[in-house]
All heavy atoms as a GROMACS GRO file, in nm:
protein
  589
    1VAL      N    1   0.272  -2.268   0.632
    1VAL     CA    2   0.269  -2.134   0.599
    1VAL      C    3   0.407  -2.073   0.606
    1VAL      O    4   0.471  -2.079   0.711
    1VAL     CB    5   0.178  -2.062   0.692
    1VAL    CG1    6   0.162  -1.910   0.665
    1VAL    CG2    7   0.036  -2.104   0.682
    2MET      N    8   0.456  -2.019   0.493
    2MET     CA    9   0.583  -1.960   0.495
    2MET      C   10   0.571  -1.795   0.494
    2MET      O   11   0.482  -1.748   0.399
    2MET     CB   12   0.675  -1.992   0.376
    2MET     CG   13   0.712  -2.138   0.395
    2MET     SD   14   0.802  -2.196   0.245
    2MET     CE   15   0.949  -2.104   0.268
    3ILE      N   16   0.635  -1.731   0.566
    3ILE     CA   17   0.624  -1.577   0.560
    3ILE      C   18   0.763  -1.521   0.562
    3ILE      O   19   0.852  -1.572   0.646
    3ILE     CB   20   0.558  -1.519   0.686
    3ILE    CG1   21   0.413  -1.560   0.687
    3ILE    CG2   22   0.564  -1.367   0.692
    3ILE    CD1   23   0.334  -1.526   0.806
    4GLY      N   24   0.807  -1.446   0.466
    4GLY     CA   25   0.932  -1.376   0.456
    4GLY      C   26   0.911  -1.221   0.489
    4GLY      O   27   0.816  -1.166   0.435
    5THR      N   28   1.003  -1.168   0.556
    5THR     CA   29   0.993  -1.029   0.590
    5THR      C   30   1.131  -0.955   0.550
    5THR      O   31   1.232  -1.037   0.553
    5THR     CB   32   0.965  -0.999   0.732
    5THR    OG1   33   1.071  -1.046   0.818
    5THR    CG2   34   0.840  -1.052   0.778
    6TYR      N   35   1.120  -0.835   0.516
    6TYR     CA   36   1.238  -0.753   0.481
    6TYR      C   37   1.228  -0.619   0.553
    6TYR      O   38   1.120  -0.545   0.518
    6TYR     CB   39   1.265  -0.749   0.339
    6TYR     CG   40   1.390  -0.665   0.302
    6TYR    CD1   41   1.524  -0.699   0.344
    6TYR    CD2   42   1.369  -0.543   0.238
    6TYR    CE1   43   1.631  -0.616   0.320
    6TYR    CE2   44   1.477  -0.468   0.200
    6TYR     CZ   45   1.609  -0.504   0.237
    6TYR     OH   46   1.712  -0.424   0.202
    7ASP      N   47   1.305  -0.576   0.636
    7ASP     CA   48   1.291  -0.441   0.702
    7ASP      C   49   1.386  -0.341   0.650
    7ASP      O   50   1.396  -0.230   0.709
    7ASP     CB   51   1.306  -0.465   0.858
    7ASP     CG   52   1.450  -0.495   0.902
    7ASP    OD1   53   1.537  -0.505   0.811
    7ASP    OD2   54   1.473  -0.523   1.007
    8GLY      N   55   1.441  -0.362   0.539
    8GLY     CA   56   1.537  -0.259   0.478
    8GLY      C   57   1.680  -0.298   0.507
    8GLY      O   58   1.771  -0.246   0.433
    9SER      N   59   1.706  -0.394   0.598
    9SER     CA   60   1.841  -0.451   0.612
    9SER      C   61   1.848  -0.588   0.642
    9SER      O   62   1.953  -0.652   0.631
    9SER     CB   63   1.914  -0.366   0.721
    9SER     OG   64   1.855  -0.393   0.847
   10GLU      N   65   1.745  -0.649   0.687
   10GLU     CA   66   1.751  -0.800   0.719
   10GLU      C   67   1.623  -0.869   0.665
   10GLU      O   68   1.517  -0.827   0.686
   10GLU     CB   69   1.745  -0.803   0.865
   10GLU     CG   70   1.757  -0.943   0.930
   10GLU     CD   71   1.763  -0.963   1.072
   10GLU    OE1   72   1.694  -0.868   1.150
   10GLU    OE2   73   1.824  -1.047   1.128
   11TYR      N   74   1.655  -0.986   0.611
   11TYR     CA   75   1.547  -1.078   0.564
   11TYR      C   76   1.524  -1.172   0.682
   11TYR      O   77   1.619  -1.225   0.753
   11TYR     CB   78   1.596  -1.166   0.443
   11TYR     CG   79   1.602  -1.103   0.316
   11TYR    CD1   80   1.735  -1.078   0.259
   11TYR    CD2   81   1.485  -1.060   0.248
   11TYR    CE1   82   1.738  -1.010   0.143
   11TYR    CE2   83   1.499  -0.994   0.121
   11TYR     CZ   84   1.626  -0.978   0.072
   11TYR     OH   85   1.639  -0.917  -0.056
   12GLU      N   86   1.399  -1.214   0.692
   12GLU     CA   87   1.359  -1.316   0.798
   12GLU      C   88   1.267  -1.417   0.733
   12GLU      O   89   1.174  -1.356   0.654
   12GLU     CB   90   1.307  -1.266   0.928
   12GLU     CG   91   1.399  -1.173   1.009
   12GLU     CD   92   1.342  -1.119   1.128
   12GLU    OE1   93   1.232  -1.072   1.121
   12GLU    OE2   94   1.410  -1.133   1.242
   13LEU      N   95   1.284  -1.535   0.767
   13LEU     CA   96   1.194  -1.645   0.714
   13LEU      C   97   1.121  -1.709   0.833
   13LEU      O   98   1.201  -1.753   0.929
   13LEU     CB   99   1.265  -1.754   0.638
   13LEU     CG  100   1.184  -1.861   0.589
   13LEU    CD1  101   1.085  -1.813   0.489
   13LEU    CD2  102   1.272  -1.978   0.518
   14PHE      N  103   0.986  -1.722   0.824
   14PHE     CA  104   0.909  -1.780   0.926
   14PHE      C  105   0.835  -1.897   0.871
   14PHE      O  106   0.780  -1.883   0.750
   14PHE     CB  107   0.810  -1.675   0.993
   14PHE     CG  108   0.881  -1.562   1.062
   14PHE    CD1  109   0.918  -1.463   0.985
   14PHE    CD2  110   0.892  -1.566   1.201
   14PHE    CE1  111   0.979  -1.352   1.063
   14PHE    CE2  112   0.947  -1.470   1.264
   14PHE     CZ  113   0.992  -1.353   1.198
   15ILE      N  114   0.834  -2.012   0.941
   15ILE     CA  115   0.763  -2.120   0.894
   15ILE      C  116   0.668  -2.162   0.999
   15ILE      O  117   0.711  -2.190   1.110
   15ILE     CB  118   0.844  -2.245   0.839
   15ILE    CG1  119   0.935  -2.206   0.730
   15ILE    CG2  120   0.762  -2.365   0.817
   15ILE    CD1  121   1.030  -2.304   0.680
   16ASP      N  122   0.523  -2.158   0.975
   16ASP     CA  123   0.427  -2.187   1.076
   16ASP      C  124   0.453  -2.094   1.194
   16ASP      O  125   0.454  -2.142   1.312
   16ASP     CB  126   0.430  -2.328   1.118
   16ASP     CG  127   0.377  -2.417   0.989
   16ASP    OD1  128   0.305  -2.362   0.916
   16ASP    OD2  129   0.418  -2.536   0.996
   17ALA      N  130   0.495  -1.973   1.176
   17ALA     CA  131   0.508  -1.861   1.276
   17ALA      C  132   0.637  -1.872   1.358
   17ALA      O  133   0.654  -1.790   1.441
   17ALA     CB  134   0.381  -1.851   1.375
   18GLN      N  135   0.721  -1.967   1.322
   18GLN     CA  136   0.847  -1.986   1.400
   18GLN      C  137   0.962  -1.931   1.306
   18GLN      O  138   0.974  -1.971   1.185
   18GLN     CB  139   0.866  -2.134   1.435
   18GLN     CG  140   0.772  -2.198   1.516
   18GLN     CD  141   0.762  -2.129   1.648
   18GLN    OE1  142   0.851  -2.103   1.722
   18GLN    NE2  143   0.638  -2.092   1.691
   19LYS      N  144   1.045  -1.845   1.361
   19LYS     CA  145   1.150  -1.793   1.276
   19LYS      C  146   1.260  -1.902   1.251
   19LYS      O  147   1.304  -1.973   1.339
   19LYS     CB  148   1.215  -1.679   1.345
   19LYS     CG  149   1.337  -1.611   1.258
   19LYS     CD  150   1.400  -1.492   1.283
   19LYS     CE  151   1.423  -1.455   1.413
   19LYS     NZ  152   1.510  -1.320   1.427
   20GLU      N  153   1.289  -1.927   1.121
   20GLU     CA  154   1.371  -2.027   1.072
   20GLU      C  155   1.522  -1.972   1.048
   20GLU      O  156   1.610  -2.043   1.070
   20GLU     CB  157   1.329  -2.094   0.947
   20GLU     CG  158   1.193  -2.183   0.983
   20GLU     CD  159   1.212  -2.297   1.063
   20GLU    OE1  160   1.326  -2.366   1.059
   20GLU    OE2  161   1.133  -2.321   1.146
   21LYS      N  162   1.518  -1.857   0.997
   21LYS     CA  163   1.643  -1.798   0.939
   21LYS      C  164   1.627  -1.642   0.936
   21LYS      O  165   1.529  -1.590   0.906
   21LYS     CB  166   1.689  -1.869   0.814
   21LYS     CG  167   1.817  -1.824   0.778
   21LYS     CD  168   1.878  -1.914   0.661
   21LYS     CE  169   2.022  -1.881   0.626
   21LYS     NZ  170   2.090  -1.965   0.539
   22SER      N  171   1.737  -1.577   0.947
   22SER     CA  172   1.748  -1.447   0.921
   22SER      C  173   1.888  -1.413   0.845
   22SER      O  174   1.988  -1.471   0.883
   22SER     CB  175   1.740  -1.346   1.040
   22SER     OG  176   1.829  -1.372   1.131
   23VAL      N  177   1.885  -1.324   0.749
   23VAL     CA  178   2.017  -1.287   0.682
   23VAL      C  179   2.002  -1.142   0.658
   23VAL      O  180   1.907  -1.075   0.634
   23VAL     CB  181   2.008  -1.361   0.535
   23VAL    CG1  182   2.133  -1.310   0.456
   23VAL    CG2  183   1.995  -1.506   0.555
   24THR      N  184   2.124  -1.074   0.684
   24THR     CA  185   2.147  -0.930   0.655
   24THR      C  186   2.167  -0.904   0.507
   24THR      O  187   2.257  -0.978   0.451
   24THR     CB  188   2.259  -0.878   0.758
   24THR    OG1  189   2.228  -0.906   0.883
   24THR    CG2  190   2.275  -0.732   0.722
   25TYR      N  191   2.104  -0.804   0.456
   25TYR     CA  192   2.128  -0.759   0.311
   25TYR      C  193   2.186  -0.622   0.314
   25TYR      O  194   2.136  -0.536   0.373
   25TYR     CB  195   1.997  -0.767   0.244
   25TYR     CG  196   2.005  -0.729   0.102
   25TYR    CD1  197   2.065  -0.816   0.007
   25TYR    CD2  198   1.973  -0.600   0.062
   25TYR    CE1  199   2.076  -0.776  -0.128
   25TYR    CE2  200   1.992  -0.561  -0.068
   25TYR     CZ  201   2.029  -0.649  -0.160
   25TYR     OH  202   2.050  -0.620  -0.303
   26THR      N  203   2.302  -0.612   0.243
   26THR     CA  204   2.373  -0.490   0.246
   26THR      C  205   2.385  -0.428   0.110
   26THR      O  206   2.457  -0.342   0.087
   26THR     CB  207   2.523  -0.507   0.299
   26THR    OG1  208   2.588  -0.610   0.232
   26THR    CG2  209   2.512  -0.541   0.447
   27GLY      N  210   2.314  -0.485   0.000
   27GLY     CA  211   2.325  -0.445  -0.121
   27GLY      C  212   2.235  -0.321  -0.147
   27GLY      O  213   2.191  -0.251  -0.064
   28ASP      N  214   2.212  -0.287  -0.279
   28ASP     CA  215   2.133  -0.184  -0.319
   28ASP      C  216   1.982  -0.204  -0.277
   28ASP      O  217   1.943  -0.322  -0.239
   28ASP     CB  218   2.116  -0.175  -0.477
   28ASP     CG  219   2.266  -0.133  -0.528
   28ASP    OD1  220   2.342  -0.064  -0.456
   28ASP    OD2  221   2.288  -0.165  -0.644
   29ALA      N  222   1.903  -0.099  -0.279
   29ALA     CA  223   1.759  -0.119  -0.235
   29ALA      C  224   1.682  -0.223  -0.318
   29ALA      O  225   1.725  -0.245  -0.446
   29ALA     CB  226   1.687   0.019  -0.257
   30ILE      N  227   1.596  -0.292  -0.262
   30ILE     CA  228   1.532  -0.405  -0.331
   30ILE      C  229   1.401  -0.356  -0.394
   30ILE      O  230   1.330  -0.280  -0.322
   30ILE     CB  231   1.505  -0.521  -0.243
   30ILE    CG1  232   1.642  -0.574  -0.194
   30ILE    CG2  233   1.410  -0.619  -0.299
   30ILE    CD1  234   1.630  -0.695  -0.102
   31GLU      N  235   1.370  -0.387  -0.516
   31GLU     CA  236   1.245  -0.350  -0.581
   31GLU      C  237   1.166  -0.465  -0.598
   31GLU      O  238   1.220  -0.574  -0.597
   31GLU     CB  239   1.279  -0.289  -0.716
   31GLU     CG  240   1.364  -0.162  -0.715
   31GLU     CD  241   1.312  -0.026  -0.643
   31GLU    OE1  242   1.187  -0.022  -0.650
   31GLU    OE2  243   1.383   0.047  -0.580
   32MET      N  244   1.031  -0.441  -0.604
   32MET     CA  245   0.939  -0.550  -0.618
   32MET      C  246   0.977  -0.635  -0.734
   32MET      O  247   0.949  -0.748  -0.740
   32MET     CB  248   0.799  -0.496  -0.624
   32MET     CG  249   0.747  -0.450  -0.497
   32MET     SD  250   0.750  -0.568  -0.360
   32MET     CE  251   0.610  -0.676  -0.410
   33GLY      N  252   1.018  -0.580  -0.844
   33GLY     CA  253   1.059  -0.654  -0.971
   33GLY      C  254   1.178  -0.750  -0.943
   33GLY      O  255   1.200  -0.833  -1.023
   34ASP      N  256   1.257  -0.722  -0.839
   34ASP     CA  257   1.368  -0.811  -0.812
   34ASP      C  258   1.334  -0.945  -0.738
   34ASP      O  259   1.417  -1.032  -0.705
   34ASP     CB  260   1.470  -0.738  -0.716
   34ASP     CG  261   1.529  -0.619  -0.793
   34ASP    OD1  262   1.528  -0.608  -0.909
   34ASP    OD2  263   1.565  -0.519  -0.721
   35LEU      N  264   1.204  -0.964  -0.696
   35LEU     CA  265   1.164  -1.079  -0.613
   35LEU      C  266   1.166  -1.200  -0.700
   35LEU      O  267   1.102  -1.207  -0.804
   35LEU     CB  268   1.023  -1.044  -0.562
   35LEU     CG  269   0.967  -1.144  -0.462
   35LEU    CD1  270   1.050  -1.157  -0.337
   35LEU    CD2  271   0.829  -1.105  -0.420
   36VAL      N  272   1.226  -1.308  -0.655
   36VAL     CA  273   1.231  -1.439  -0.722
   36VAL      C  274   1.170  -1.535  -0.621
   36VAL      O  275   1.230  -1.549  -0.521
   36VAL     CB  276   1.370  -1.481  -0.772
   36VAL    CG1  277   1.373  -1.606  -0.840
   36VAL    CG2  278   1.428  -1.368  -0.860
   37ILE      N  279   1.074  -1.616  -0.656
   37ILE     CA  280   1.016  -1.707  -0.565
   37ILE      C  281   0.997  -1.852  -0.636
   37ILE      O  282   0.946  -1.862  -0.737
   37ILE     CB  283   0.862  -1.676  -0.526
   37ILE    CG1  284   0.875  -1.529  -0.444
   37ILE    CG2  285   0.804  -1.776  -0.423
   37ILE    CD1  286   0.740  -1.468  -0.420
   38GLY      N  287   1.050  -1.954  -0.566
   38GLY     CA  288   1.043  -2.079  -0.616
   38GLY      C  289   1.118  -2.114  -0.748
   38GLY      O  290   1.072  -2.192  -0.825
   39ALA      N  291   1.223  -2.035  -0.773
   39ALA     CA  292   1.299  -2.064  -0.906
   39ALA      C  293   1.454  -2.040  -0.871
   39ALA      O  294   1.484  -1.997  -0.760
   39ALA     CB  295   1.252  -1.949  -1.006
   40ASP      N  296   1.522  -2.086  -0.978
   40ASP     CA  297   1.672  -2.045  -0.961
   40ASP      C  298   1.696  -1.892  -0.957
   40ASP      O  299   1.644  -1.825  -1.041
   40ASP     CB  300   1.760  -2.102  -1.076
   40ASP     CG  301   1.746  -2.252  -1.064
   40ASP    OD1  302   1.707  -2.316  -0.966
   40ASP    OD2  303   1.767  -2.316  -1.182
   41ALA      N  304   1.774  -1.849  -0.852
   41ALA     CA  305   1.800  -1.704  -0.842
   41ALA      C  306   1.900  -1.661  -0.947
   41ALA      O  307   1.979  -1.743  -1.004
   41ALA     CB  308   1.864  -1.684  -0.710
   42PRO      N  309   1.892  -1.538  -0.993
   42PRO     CA  310   1.984  -1.487  -1.098
   42PRO      C  311   2.138  -1.501  -1.064
   42PRO      O  312   2.222  -1.514  -1.152
   42PRO     CB  313   1.951  -1.336  -1.099
   42PRO     CG  314   1.817  -1.329  -1.050
   42PRO     CD  315   1.812  -1.436  -0.940
   43ASP      N  316   2.179  -1.505  -0.937
   43ASP     CA  317   2.313  -1.530  -0.900
   43ASP      C  318   2.357  -1.671  -0.894
   43ASP      O  319   2.473  -1.698  -0.866
   43ASP     CB  320   2.339  -1.467  -0.756
   43ASP     CG  321   2.273  -1.548  -0.647
   43ASP    OD1  322   2.203  -1.649  -0.676
   43ASP    OD2  323   2.276  -1.510  -0.522
   44GLY      N  324   2.271  -1.766  -0.941
   44GLY     CA  325   2.309  -1.905  -0.950
   44GLY      C  326   2.277  -1.994  -0.839
   44GLY      O  327   2.288  -2.109  -0.848
   45SER      N  328   2.232  -1.937  -0.726
   45SER     CA  329   2.198  -2.015  -0.609
   45SER      C  330   2.056  -2.072  -0.641
   45SER      O  331   1.970  -2.019  -0.715
   45SER     CB  332   2.199  -1.925  -0.481
   45SER     OG  333   2.098  -1.829  -0.495
   46ILE      N  334   2.033  -2.187  -0.572
   46ILE     CA  335   1.890  -2.264  -0.590
   46ILE      C  336   1.813  -2.229  -0.486
   46ILE      O  337   1.845  -2.240  -0.373
   46ILE     CB  338   1.933  -2.412  -0.608
   46ILE    CG1  339   2.017  -2.436  -0.730
   46ILE    CG2  340   1.805  -2.492  -0.614
   46ILE    CD1  341   2.068  -2.582  -0.737
   47GLN      N  342   1.691  -2.196  -0.527
   47GLN     CA  343   1.586  -2.167  -0.420
   47GLN      C  344   1.462  -2.254  -0.432
   47GLN      O  345   1.345  -2.213  -0.420
   47GLN     CB  346   1.535  -2.023  -0.437
   47GLN     CG  347   1.655  -1.912  -0.422
   47GLN     CD  348   1.591  -1.784  -0.432
   47GLN    OE1  349   1.486  -1.756  -0.374
   47GLN    NE2  350   1.659  -1.698  -0.512
   48HIS      N  351   1.484  -2.368  -0.473
   48HIS     CA  352   1.365  -2.456  -0.500
   48HIS      C  353   1.295  -2.500  -0.357
   48HIS      O  354   1.351  -2.509  -0.255
   48HIS     CB  355   1.408  -2.596  -0.562
   48HIS     CG  356   1.461  -2.580  -0.695
   48HIS    ND1  357   1.387  -2.553  -0.794
   48HIS    CD2  358   1.591  -2.586  -0.741
   48HIS    CE1  359   1.458  -2.537  -0.908
   48HIS    NE2  360   1.577  -2.561  -0.869
   49LEU      N  361   1.160  -2.502  -0.366
   49LEU     CA  362   1.073  -2.535  -0.256
   49LEU      C  363   1.038  -2.680  -0.276
   49LEU      O  364   1.022  -2.731  -0.381
   49LEU     CB  365   0.963  -2.447  -0.247
   49LEU     CG  366   0.976  -2.301  -0.234
   49LEU    CD1  367   0.852  -2.226  -0.236
   49LEU    CD2  368   1.040  -2.277  -0.091
   50ASP      N  369   1.039  -2.763  -0.172
   50ASP     CA  370   0.996  -2.898  -0.186
   50ASP      C  371   0.837  -2.903  -0.173
   50ASP      O  372   0.789  -2.931  -0.071
   50ASP     CB  373   1.061  -2.978  -0.057
   50ASP     CG  374   1.034  -3.125  -0.066
   50ASP    OD1  375   1.000  -3.176  -0.178
   50ASP    OD2  376   1.054  -3.194   0.033
   51GLY      N  377   0.779  -2.886  -0.280
   51GLY     CA  378   0.634  -2.894  -0.286
   51GLY      C  379   0.576  -2.791  -0.385
   51GLY      O  380   0.657  -2.740  -0.459
   52GLU      N  381   0.450  -2.764  -0.366
   52GLU     CA  382   0.392  -2.665  -0.456
   52GLU      C  383   0.354  -2.538  -0.384
   52GLU      O  384   0.322  -2.538  -0.271
   52GLU     CB  385   0.267  -2.730  -0.511
   52GLU     CG  386   0.293  -2.849  -0.604
   52GLU     CD  387   0.156  -2.914  -0.662
   52GLU    OE1  388   0.047  -2.860  -0.630
   52GLU    OE2  389   0.160  -3.007  -0.728
   53ILE      N  390   0.344  -2.428  -0.466
   53ILE     CA  391   0.305  -2.307  -0.403
   53ILE      C  392   0.162  -2.285  -0.440
   53ILE      O  393   0.121  -2.292  -0.564
   53ILE     CB  394   0.388  -2.184  -0.457
   53ILE    CG1  395   0.536  -2.204  -0.420
   53ILE    CG2  396   0.329  -2.053  -0.420
   53ILE    CD1  397   0.618  -2.097  -0.493
   54HIS      N  398   0.071  -2.282  -0.347
   54HIS     CA  399  -0.073  -2.271  -0.371
   54HIS      C  400  -0.114  -2.127  -0.373
   54HIS      O  401  -0.217  -2.085  -0.435
   54HIS     CB  402  -0.155  -2.346  -0.271
   54HIS     CG  403  -0.134  -2.503  -0.286
   54HIS    ND1  404  -0.195  -2.568  -0.378
   54HIS    CD2  405  -0.046  -2.590  -0.225
   54HIS    CE1  406  -0.158  -2.689  -0.370
   54HIS    NE2  407  -0.072  -2.701  -0.275
   55GLU      N  408  -0.048  -2.037  -0.300
   55GLU     CA  409  -0.097  -1.905  -0.282
   55GLU      C  410   0.022  -1.816  -0.238
   55GLU      O  411   0.107  -1.854  -0.162
   55GLU     CB  412  -0.211  -1.890  -0.185
   55GLU     CG  413  -0.261  -1.753  -0.175
   55GLU     CD  414  -0.381  -1.748  -0.083
   55GLU    OE1  415  -0.441  -1.854  -0.047
   55GLU    OE2  416  -0.418  -1.633  -0.034
   56ILE      N  417   0.033  -1.694  -0.306
   56ILE     CA  418   0.138  -1.596  -0.271
   56ILE      C  419   0.058  -1.456  -0.243
   56ILE      O  420  -0.029  -1.420  -0.316
   56ILE     CB  421   0.244  -1.566  -0.373
   56ILE    CG1  422   0.308  -1.701  -0.396
   56ILE    CG2  423   0.326  -1.453  -0.336
   56ILE    CD1  424   0.414  -1.688  -0.516
   57ARG      N  425   0.105  -1.404  -0.126
   57ARG     CA  426   0.047  -1.268  -0.098
   57ARG      C  427   0.167  -1.183  -0.066
   57ARG      O  428   0.260  -1.214   0.007
   57ARG     CB  429  -0.050  -1.276   0.035
   57ARG     CG  430  -0.171  -1.347   0.008
   57ARG     CD  431  -0.244  -1.353   0.135
   57ARG     NE  432  -0.368  -1.443   0.129
   57ARG     CZ  433  -0.464  -1.444   0.218
   57ARG    NH1  434  -0.449  -1.363   0.310
   57ARG    NH2  435  -0.565  -1.519   0.200
   58LEU      N  436   0.161  -1.060  -0.122
   58LEU     CA  437   0.272  -0.966  -0.096
   58LEU      C  438   0.199  -0.850  -0.018
   58LEU      O  439   0.099  -0.793  -0.069
   58LEU     CB  440   0.327  -0.918  -0.231
   58LEU     CG  441   0.393  -1.012  -0.318
   58LEU    CD1  442   0.436  -0.960  -0.448
   58LEU    CD2  443   0.505  -1.084  -0.237
   59TYR      N  444   0.265  -0.806   0.075
   59TYR     CA  445   0.207  -0.686   0.168
   59TYR      C  446   0.332  -0.576   0.166
   59TYR      O  447   0.429  -0.600   0.171
   59TYR     CB  448   0.186  -0.731   0.302
   59TYR     CG  449   0.076  -0.836   0.329
   59TYR    CD1  450   0.109  -0.973   0.323
   59TYR    CD2  451  -0.052  -0.818   0.342
   59TYR    CE1  452   0.028  -1.076   0.332
   59TYR    CE2  453  -0.147  -0.908   0.358
   59TYR     CZ  454  -0.106  -1.041   0.359
   59TYR     OH  455  -0.211  -1.125   0.373
   60HIS      N  456   0.262  -0.455   0.158
   60HIS     CA  457   0.360  -0.335   0.170
   60HIS      C  458   0.344  -0.280   0.305
   60HIS      O  459   0.323  -0.154   0.324
   60HIS     CB  460   0.321  -0.236   0.069
   60HIS     CG  461   0.353  -0.264  -0.075
   60HIS    ND1  462   0.488  -0.250  -0.143
   60HIS    CD2  463   0.290  -0.326  -0.169
   60HIS    CE1  464   0.497  -0.298  -0.254
   60HIS    NE2  465   0.379  -0.348  -0.283
   61SER      N  466   0.352  -0.369   0.403
   61SER     CA  467   0.354  -0.327   0.552
   61SER      C  468   0.429  -0.408   0.637
   61SER      O  469   0.461  -0.529   0.590
   61SER     CB  470   0.196  -0.326   0.592
   61SER     OG  471   0.142  -0.451   0.580
   62ALA      N  472   0.470  -0.355   0.755
   62ALA     CA  473   0.544  -0.434   0.836
   62ALA      C  474   0.462  -0.520   0.928
   62ALA      O  475   0.354  -0.485   0.964
   62ALA     CB  476   0.630  -0.338   0.928
   63PHE      N  477   0.516  -0.634   0.972
   63PHE     CA  478   0.446  -0.722   1.070
   63PHE      C  479   0.543  -0.739   1.187
   63PHE      O  480   0.648  -0.780   1.174
   63PHE     CB  481   0.421  -0.866   0.992
   63PHE     CG  482   0.313  -0.848   0.887
   63PHE    CD1  483   0.359  -0.858   0.752
   63PHE    CD2  484   0.189  -0.823   0.915
   63PHE    CE1  485   0.266  -0.855   0.656
   63PHE    CE2  486   0.091  -0.819   0.813
   63PHE     CZ  487   0.121  -0.835   0.682
   64ASP      N  488   0.478  -0.740   1.308
   64ASP     CA  489   0.550  -0.773   1.429
   64ASP      C  490   0.526  -0.920   1.443
   64ASP      O  491   0.453  -0.983   1.366
   64ASP     CB  492   0.507  -0.687   1.547
   64ASP     CG  493   0.359  -0.695   1.581
   64ASP    OD1  494   0.294  -0.783   1.520
   64ASP    OD2  495   0.319  -0.609   1.653
   65ASP      N  496   0.580  -0.965   1.569
   65ASP     CA  497   0.549  -1.110   1.592
   65ASP      C  498   0.413  -1.158   1.591
   65ASP      O  499   0.365  -1.269   1.546
   65ASP     CB  500   0.628  -1.169   1.725
   65ASP     CG  501   0.782  -1.155   1.704
   65ASP    OD1  502   0.828  -1.148   1.592
   65ASP    OD2  503   0.848  -1.153   1.818
   66GLN      N  504   0.330  -1.078   1.653
   66GLN     CA  505   0.187  -1.106   1.669
   66GLN      C  506   0.117  -1.107   1.526
   66GLN      O  507   0.032  -1.189   1.496
   66GLN     CB  508   0.121  -0.998   1.753
   66GLN     CG  509   0.151  -1.001   1.902
   66GLN     CD  510   0.109  -1.150   1.968
   66GLN    OE1  511   0.022  -1.214   1.908
   66GLN    NE2  512   0.180  -1.187   2.060
   67GLY      N  513   0.149  -1.014   1.442
   67GLY     CA  514   0.110  -1.008   1.296
   67GLY      C  515   0.148  -1.132   1.234
   67GLY      O  516   0.057  -1.200   1.142
   68ILE      N  517   0.263  -1.182   1.248
   68ILE     CA  518   0.306  -1.308   1.176
   68ILE      C  519   0.231  -1.427   1.228
   68ILE      O  520   0.189  -1.512   1.146
   68ILE     CB  521   0.459  -1.319   1.190
   68ILE    CG1  522   0.539  -1.218   1.116
   68ILE    CG2  523   0.508  -1.464   1.154
   68ILE    CD1  524   0.685  -1.213   1.145
   69LYS      N  525   0.217  -1.431   1.362
   69LYS     CA  526   0.134  -1.545   1.419
   69LYS      C  527  -0.004  -1.534   1.368
   69LYS      O  528  -0.064  -1.635   1.327
   69LYS     CB  529   0.136  -1.541   1.578
   69LYS     CG  530   0.268  -1.582   1.631
   69LYS     CD  531   0.271  -1.568   1.778
   69LYS     CE  532   0.402  -1.605   1.829
   69LYS     NZ  533   0.412  -1.572   1.984
   70ARG      N  534  -0.070  -1.415   1.355
   70ARG     CA  535  -0.212  -1.399   1.311
   70ARG      C  536  -0.217  -1.448   1.170
   70ARG      O  537  -0.309  -1.523   1.131
   70ARG     CB  538  -0.248  -1.264   1.325
   70ARG     CG  539  -0.392  -1.233   1.304
   70ARG     CD  540  -0.447  -1.092   1.326
   70ARG     NE  541  -0.357  -0.986   1.301
   70ARG     CZ  542  -0.275  -0.916   1.388
   70ARG    NH1  543  -0.287  -0.956   1.514
   70ARG    NH2  544  -0.196  -0.822   1.349
   71ILE      N  545  -0.132  -1.406   1.077
   71ILE     CA  546  -0.132  -1.456   0.940
   71ILE      C  547  -0.117  -1.600   0.923
   71ILE      O  548  -0.196  -1.660   0.852
   71ILE     CB  549  -0.027  -1.381   0.861
   71ILE    CG1  550  -0.063  -1.225   0.843
   71ILE    CG2  551  -0.020  -1.432   0.716
   71ILE    CD1  552   0.039  -1.134   0.787
   72SER      N  553  -0.025  -1.650   0.995
   72SER     CA  554   0.009  -1.804   0.998
   72SER      C  555  -0.114  -1.880   1.036
   72SER      O  556  -0.145  -1.979   0.971
   72SER     CB  557   0.124  -1.837   1.088
   72SER     OG  558   0.240  -1.779   1.038
   73THR      N  559  -0.188  -1.829   1.144
   73THR     CA  560  -0.300  -1.905   1.182
   73THR      C  561  -0.425  -1.901   1.086
   73THR      O  562  -0.477  -1.996   1.047
   73THR     CB  563  -0.358  -1.852   1.324
   73THR    OG1  564  -0.244  -1.860   1.410
   73THR    CG2  565  -0.481  -1.927   1.375
   74VAL      N  566  -0.438  -1.773   1.024
   74VAL     CA  567  -0.556  -1.757   0.932
   74VAL      C  568  -0.517  -1.846   0.806
   74VAL      O  569  -0.606  -1.893   0.750
   74VAL     CB  570  -0.560  -1.603   0.899
   74VAL    CG1  571  -0.661  -1.598   0.793
   74VAL    CG2  572  -0.610  -1.534   1.019
   75MET      N  573  -0.394  -1.857   0.765
   75MET     CA  574  -0.366  -1.919   0.642
   75MET      C  575  -0.352  -2.077   0.645
   75MET      O  576  -0.366  -2.134   0.559
   75MET     CB  577  -0.226  -1.871   0.587
   75MET     CG  578  -0.218  -1.734   0.550
   75MET     SD  579  -0.302  -1.682   0.400
   75MET     CE  580  -0.186  -1.752   0.282
   76GLU      N  581  -0.351  -2.129   0.771
   76GLU     CA  582  -0.350  -2.274   0.777
   76GLU      C  583  -0.467  -2.347   0.728
   76GLU      O  584  -0.581  -2.303   0.726
   76GLU     CB  585  -0.324  -2.315   0.938
   76GLU     CG  586  -0.199  -2.278   0.979
   76GLU     CD  587  -0.179  -2.314   1.124
   76GLU    OE1  588  -0.285  -2.342   1.201
   76GLU    OE2  589  -0.071  -2.330   1.168
   0.00000   0.00000   0.00000
């Protein structure tokens, strides 16, 4: 289970409820239409996943650590 969060300044990636990476974003505001998943990014970087995507869920709400654990457990 992979979960990505964005709080307005930082991206975080969680795999099976464990934080794998965080990156600060200082560009313009991100719009839902800017989201690229499992494909080459417009800037030329590669974002390939090793496997298949079976389900994608987008939420317009914030998750704390407990929320991330809860979603990861339910999705397993």
